[in-house]
N, C-alpha and C positions, 0 to 999 in steps of 0.2 A: 543441607535441609531441602526437603521436597514438599510439594503440596500433598495434603491428605484429603482435602475437600476443596476443590477450586471454586465450585459454584453450588448454590442452592437456589430454589425458585426466587425470582426477582420480587422484591418488596418495594414499597414506596421509597425506602432509603437505600435501595441497591441490594445486590445479592449477598446473602450471608456468607462470610468468608472464614474458613478455618484452615489456613495454609501452613501452619507451623511457624509463620513469620508475623510479628506484630504489624498490623496495618497502620503504620505511623511514619511520619517524617521525623528522622532523628539525625542530628548532626553532632558528632563527637570530635571531629577534626575539621580543619579547613578542607575545601573541596578543590582539587584532589588532596587526599591526606598523604602522610609520609610513606605508608606501605604502597599505595598506588604509585607515588612518584618513584619509588625504588624500582617497581616493576616496569614503569615507563622507560627507565634507562635500559633495562634488559630488552624491552620491545625495540627500542631504537637500535640496539646492537644487532638484533637478529631478524627483524621484520622490515620489509622494504618500506622506504619512506613514502612511497606512493599509496600505501594503505593508511589512510587517515582515520582519526577518531573524533567524534563530536565532543565527547566528555571523557577525559583520560582517567576514569576510575575503573578499577578492576573488580568485577562482580564475582561474588562467591555464592550467592543465593538469590532467588527471586520467586515471587508468588503474589497472587492477588493483584495489588497495584504498586508494589514496591520492588526495588532492586537494593540489595545489601552488598556493600563493598568490603574489601579486605581490611579497611580501617574501622569497620563497624558502623559506618554511616548508612542510614536507610533513606533512600531517595524515592520520591514519587515518580512513577513512570508514565509519561504522556506520549511515549513513542512506540511502545510494543515492538521494539526491534525493527522499526519501519513496517508496521502493520502485520507482523508475523505472528506474534503471540496473542492473537485475538482471543483465544480461549484461556489465556493466562499461561504462565510458565508452569510446566510439569502438571498439567491438568490430569485428574485421576484416570480418566479413560485412556488418555494418551500414554501415561506411565504404565498402566496395566497392559495395554496392547503391545507396547514396545518391549516390555520385560518378557512377556510370553514369547514374542517373536525372536528376540535375541537368544533365548534359550533353545529355540528350535533350529534356526539357521539364519545367517546374516546376509547371504548372497548366493545366487546361482547364475544370475543374469537371465532375465526373462526371455531373451532371444535364444538362449541355449536350452534351459528347462523352465517352463512357466510354473506359476504358483497362484493360489487363489487370491492373495491380497491384491495383486495388480488388477485382476478382473473385478474384484469387489469394489475397488476405487472407481474403475471405469463405469460400473453399473450405478454407483452413487452419483457420479457426475452426470450421467445420462438422466437421472431422475431430478437433479437439483438445478441444472443450468436451464436458461430460458427456452421455452418451446416444448411442444408435445411430440415433435417428430422423432423418428428413429435417429439415435446418436451413437457415435463411437468415440473413443479416446485413445491417445497415445501419451505415455508418461515420460517425463524428462526430469532434469535436476534443478533447473533455474528458470526464472521468468524469461530471461533473454533467449534461452534455448527454446522455450515454448513459442515465443514470438517468431523466431527464425524458422521453426518447423511449420508454423501456421502459414507463413509466406510460401514455403516450399510446397505445401499442400495446395494452396490457392493457385500457384503457378502451374502445377501439373493438371489440376482439375479444369482450369480455364484455357490452358494453352497460351496464356498471355504472360508478360514479364513485369509490367510496371506496377509500382506500389505507391499509393497515396497515403500520406501521413499529415500531421497538423502542427501548426505553430505551438510551441510550449510543450510538445510531446516528450515523453521519456519512455524508451522501450528496451534499453539494456546496454551492455558494454561489449558485445561481440562486434565484429566488423560490420555486418549488415545492420544490427540494431543500433550501433553508433550512428550509422547513416540515417536511420529513422528517427533518432533522438535530435531534438532541436537545440539543446543547450551545449555550447562549446566547452566552457570550463565548469567542472573538471573532467567532463566525460569524453570529449572528443579531441581536445587540444593536443596537437603533435602526433596523433595516432593515424592519420590518413596515409594514403588515399583510401576512401571508403567505397563500399559496394555501390554500383550504379543502379539506374532505373528506379530511384526513389525521388518522389516529388512531394512538395509541401504545400498545403492549403491553409487558409486562415481558419482558426478555431473560433467558435462562439465563445466570447469572453464578455459577458454582460456588463461587468464593471467598466471595461475599457472601450467596448464598441457600441454599447447602447442599442444593439439590434435585437429584434425579436428572433426567436428560434428559426422560423421559416425564412426570414430575411438573411440571417447568418448562413443558413444552409444553402440558399440560392447563391450567395457570394462564393462559398466554398466550391459548390458544384460548378459554377462558371469558371473558376480558376482551374479545376481539374479537367474540365472539358476542353479548355483552350490550351493548357500546357501538356496534357497527356492524351486525352481522347478515350472514351469508354472502350473503344475497340482494342486499345492497347493495355487496358488496366486490368490486372489480375485481382487486386484487392484494395480496399480501403481499410486502414488499421487505425482504430481510435480508442482512447481511454474514455469510457462513459463519464467518469469524473477523473480529470487529470491528476497525476500524483506529483512527481518532482516538479512539474511545470507550475505548480501553485494551487493545487486543489481547485482548479477551474471547473465549475459546474456549468455546462452549456445551457442556454436559455431553453425553456420548454418548447418542444416542436423541432429542435435542431436534429436530434438523433433520429426521430421517426422519419423526417424528410430525407435525411441522408440514407437511411435504411431502404426507403422506398425507391430512391434513385438507383441504389445498388441492385435491387431486385429487378428493376425495369431494364437494366443495362448489362445483365450477366456479369456483375462484379461481386466478388466475395466480400461480405462485411465481416471483419474480424474485430471483436470487442476485446481489448486488452483489459481484463479484470484482475490483473495481478495484484494491484494494491486495493482495489475497491470491492473485490469479491469476498464471499463467505461471511455474510452478515454485517460487514463493516459499515455499510451505508444505511442500515435499517431495512434492507431487503437482502435476500440471498445473494443477488448480484445487482449492481447499479443499473444494468440494462432493464431490470424488472420495473424500475420506477415509472417508466413511460411505456411499458409493454413492448419494448424493442426485442426482437428475436434475432440475434446475430447468426450468421452461417457457421462461424467458428468462434470459440471463446478460449482465451488463454488465461490460465490460473497458476498461482504459485503462492508465495508469502503465507497468508492465513490458512492455507489448505491443510497443513500437517503439524500444527502446534509447535513449530520451531525446527522440525527436521526438513532437510532439503528435498522438495518434491515440486514438480510443475506438471502441467497438462495442457494439451490441446484437445478440446472437445467440440464436436460439430456434427453436421449432417452426415449421416452414414455414407451417402453416395460420394460426398466430397472426401471424407477420410479414406474411403476405399479406392480412391482414384490413384493413389501412389502404389507403385510396384512393390512386391514383396521384398523386404529387406531395406526399403528406402527410408524407413523411419526407425528410430531406436537409439541406443547408446548403452555402453557397458553398465552404467549405474542407474539408468532411467527406470523409475518405478521400483527402487530398491525395497526389499521386503520390510525393513524397519520403517522406512518412510511411509510405505503404504499402511502399515499397522498404525502409525501415528495419525495418518489422515483419517482413517476410519474411526479412531478414538476422538479426534477433534470434531468430526461431523456428528458423532454421538453426543458430545457435549453441547454442540450448537442446537441440535434438535431437542434434547432432553430439557435444556434450561432456557429455551426460547430466546436465544441470543439475538435473533432479529429484533424482537421486542425490546430487549435490553439495550441494543444499539440506539434504538429510537429514544428511549428514556434518557440515555446519556447525551444524545444529541440535543434534546430539549434543554437539559441542564446546561450544557456548554453554550448553546445559543443564548440563553438568558444571561449568563455571565459575560459572554463576549459582547453582546449588545450593550450591556451596561458599561463595559469598558470603553466601547466606541463612543458612547455618549459623553464620557468624561475626558477622553483623550482623542482630539481630532486627528492625530497621526494615524489612528485606525480608520482607514478609508473604506474598507469593505469587510463584512462578515459573511462567510459563505460555507457551504458544505452540505453533507447529508449524513444523518445518523451520527455515528462515532467517528466520522471523518470530517472534521471541522477545521476552518482556517480563518485567519485574519490577514489582510494585506495592509502594509504600512506605507504611507505616502506623505510627502510634505503637505501640511494641512491646507485644505482647499484646492489641491491639485491632484493629478495622477502621476506625479513624479515620484518614483520609488525612493524610499528612505531605508537603504540597506544598513547604514551606520546605526540608526536607532534600533533596527531589528537585531543587529549583532549585540548591541549594548543590553537590550532587554534579555536576550538569550543568556548572555554571560551572567547577569544578575540572578536569573532563575537557577542556573547551574550552581553558582556559589551558594545558593540557599536551598539546595536539595531537591530541585524539580528538573527532571529531564525533559527538555523541549527540543523540537526539531524545526529547523528552518528549511525553506525551499523557495521555488519560484525562479523564473527566468532572470530576475534582477536581484535575487537573494533577499527579498523584502516581505516574505510570507512566513507566518508561523503555521505549522500544521499540527493538529492535536489528534493523536491516535491512541487514546488510553486502551489498555486491555479491557475487555468487556467484563472481567472479573473484579474491576476496581470498585471498592465501596464508594457510595455517594459522598460520605463525609470526607474521604481522602481526596476525591476529585475537587470538592469545594475548597479544601485547604490548598490544593495545587493552584487553583485560580486566585486564591487570596495572595499567593506568592507572585503570580503573574501580574496581578493588579499592583502590588507593591513595586514590582520591577518597572512598570510603566511610570509610576509616580516618581521613583528614584532616578529615572533617566530622563525625565522631562527637562527641557532647556532651562526652566526657572525653578528646578527642583530644590527644595530644602532637604536637609538630612532627614531620612525616614527611618523610624525604628523598625528593624526587621521583624517579620512575623515569626513568633517563637514556634519552633517545632514541638 
């Protein structure tokens, strides 16, 4: 089954949805069900154990705000494939574009014989990313590739080597991006040695440091100047809203101060918008929230409606500093992925998904704030737009409560709601619903989340499950 109409104009109750799938939570077996368990055995036989899964249900259809598994269970999706299916699964413009492209040709390699789709995506990125300056792009396959190539560009453009990143950062799984990533397990453990000339500065983390944005920026800049020195620093790489690190939103003024320091010191500012870009935060890009204009922007995830595509977009003079043939890759900017990206951007524009993300953010903030008032283990509610999170700590402290986090997640999964955890200490829930989810379905999902907190409280009495 595929979507026939993923979006209609937003209404007070959410976008009208006619995706060929009932927009409902429906449990017909235990989660996971017998058919999924059978397939899990086959996965164990043929797929490397290092490839983990959050919820071992095998999906056969998806659309709107639901995932349907092989057992016939319909689960509410609060993860969007980790912020990938922002426009929903199989959105009409994506399906149309990909279908037309696959009938024409699937590949030539842009470095051998170019095609319009690649250039069309680059033009769209020039129009959408922050700033009115002349911009160019190079397309890749994954977020990690985009980050690694952004660093390559910054090093060539500046003639300097060092890279500054931040506490709690996540930038990918290649050797360089593992070095840039802060979290050891599961991303770095046992995979070293890592690339050198990567230095780490303290991130603005309002819940934990209590600093204003300018104060946190001054602290970070002081570390960078002392440990590296601006004369050695090619780039500062930062997620405007951190992803895997816990959806940490820096205090107002932090990013502008950091941006100004980079400008004043001939340091390239790279915004890693891989998880936060393309309407997710209620702006086209999270950098837009404070008017920050990065020199380079890396994108992936939500760019192409589920097909693998990534990009580095930036100031034309920086992008052109690399010698001919220095950027690229066999599959980078594949015609199908480019067609999907153009379809996804069409969906975002036509249905005002920036506004839709803000509406969903308001709904989630209301529900999560009420949850925090009832359960003191919820120590912080944060995020922007449809990129929201709660951090769980032992009540009255900042001590992470990863065990309660895991228990709440397990309850949600058993009851048909796909939730994702993250954070340096594994104590953060991140909520990333597709922007095509109906309001009523999102409310039902948070009813289950509330039930999960009640059911896992230390003094919990048996709770009647919320009927799907």
